[in-house]
C-alpha positions as CSV (number, residue, x, y, z in Angstrom):
1,M,23.0,42.5,-43.2
2,T,23.6,42.7,-39.5
3,T,26.6,41.2,-37.8
4,A,24.4,38.6,-36.0
5,T,22.8,37.7,-39.4
6,A,26.2,37.4,-41.1
7,E,27.5,35.2,-38.2
8,K,24.4,33.0,-38.4
9,T,24.8,32.6,-42.2
10,N,28.5,31.8,-41.8
11,S,27.7,29.2,-39.2
12,Q,25.1,27.6,-41.5
13,V,27.6,27.5,-44.4
14,K,30.2,25.8,-42.1
15,T,27.6,23.3,-40.8
16,N,26.4,22.5,-44.4
17,A,30.0,22.0,-45.5
18,I,30.6,19.6,-42.6
19,A,27.4,17.7,-43.3
20,K,28.2,17.5,-47.0
21,K,31.6,16.0,-46.3
22,E,30.2,13.5,-43.7
23,V,27.3,12.4,-46.0
24,I,29.5,12.1,-49.1
25,D,32.2,10.2,-47.2
26,I,29.7,7.8,-45.6
27,V,27.8,7.1,-48.8
28,S,31.1,6.8,-50.8
29,E,32.3,4.2,-48.3
30,R,29.0,2.3,-48.6
31,I,29.3,2.3,-52.3
32,R,32.8,0.9,-52.2
33,T,31.7,-1.8,-49.8
34,L,28.8,-2.8,-52.1
35,Q,31.2,-2.9,-55.1
36,E,33.7,-5.1,-53.2
37,R,30.9,-7.5,-52.3
38,R,29.8,-7.4,-55.9
39,E,26.3,-6.2,-54.8
40,L,26.6,-3.0,-56.9
41,H,28.0,-2.8,-60.4
42,L,28.8,0.6,-61.9
43,P,29.9,1.3,-65.5
44,P,33.6,1.7,-66.2
45,N,34.9,5.2,-65.6
46,Y,31.7,6.1,-63.7
47,S,32.4,8.4,-60.7
48,A,30.0,7.7,-57.9
49,E,31.5,10.5,-55.9
50,N,30.9,13.0,-58.6
51,A,27.3,11.8,-58.8
52,L,26.9,12.2,-55.0
53,K,28.2,15.8,-55.2
54,A,25.8,16.5,-58.1
55,A,23.0,15.1,-56.0
56,W,24.0,17.3,-53.0
57,L,23.9,20.3,-55.3
58,A,20.4,19.3,-56.5
59,L,19.2,18.8,-52.9
60,Q,20.1,22.4,-52.1
61,E,17.3,23.5,-54.5
62,V,14.6,21.1,-53.2
63,T,12.2,22.7,-50.8
64,D,9.2,21.6,-48.8
65,K,5.8,23.2,-48.9
66,D,6.9,25.8,-46.5
67,G,9.9,26.8,-48.6
68,K,12.5,25.2,-46.3
69,T,15.3,23.3,-48.1
70,A,15.4,19.5,-47.9
71,L,18.8,19.6,-46.3
72,T,17.4,21.5,-43.3
73,V,14.2,19.5,-42.8
74,C,15.4,16.0,-43.6
75,D,17.4,13.9,-41.3
76,R,20.9,12.7,-42.3
77,N,19.7,9.1,-43.0
78,S,17.0,10.4,-45.4
79,I,19.5,12.5,-47.2
80,M,22.0,9.6,-47.5
81,N,19.3,7.3,-48.9
């Protein structure tokens, strides 16, 4: 792996980590808001944040017809929905 390729890979990893934190934080807050308004009911001891993290991991494996990951081709709002 060349230095340029390694730097690009490191940059993508950092960008994905930031995007993951932003998306999970935003969606977690939305879930809390919906629960407070009693518009969303979750079972006792259910961790919505763990479910979000599991969904993020699953999305890393989803690809489009060209083999690009969903996280790179979808916009942030689509990922959050």
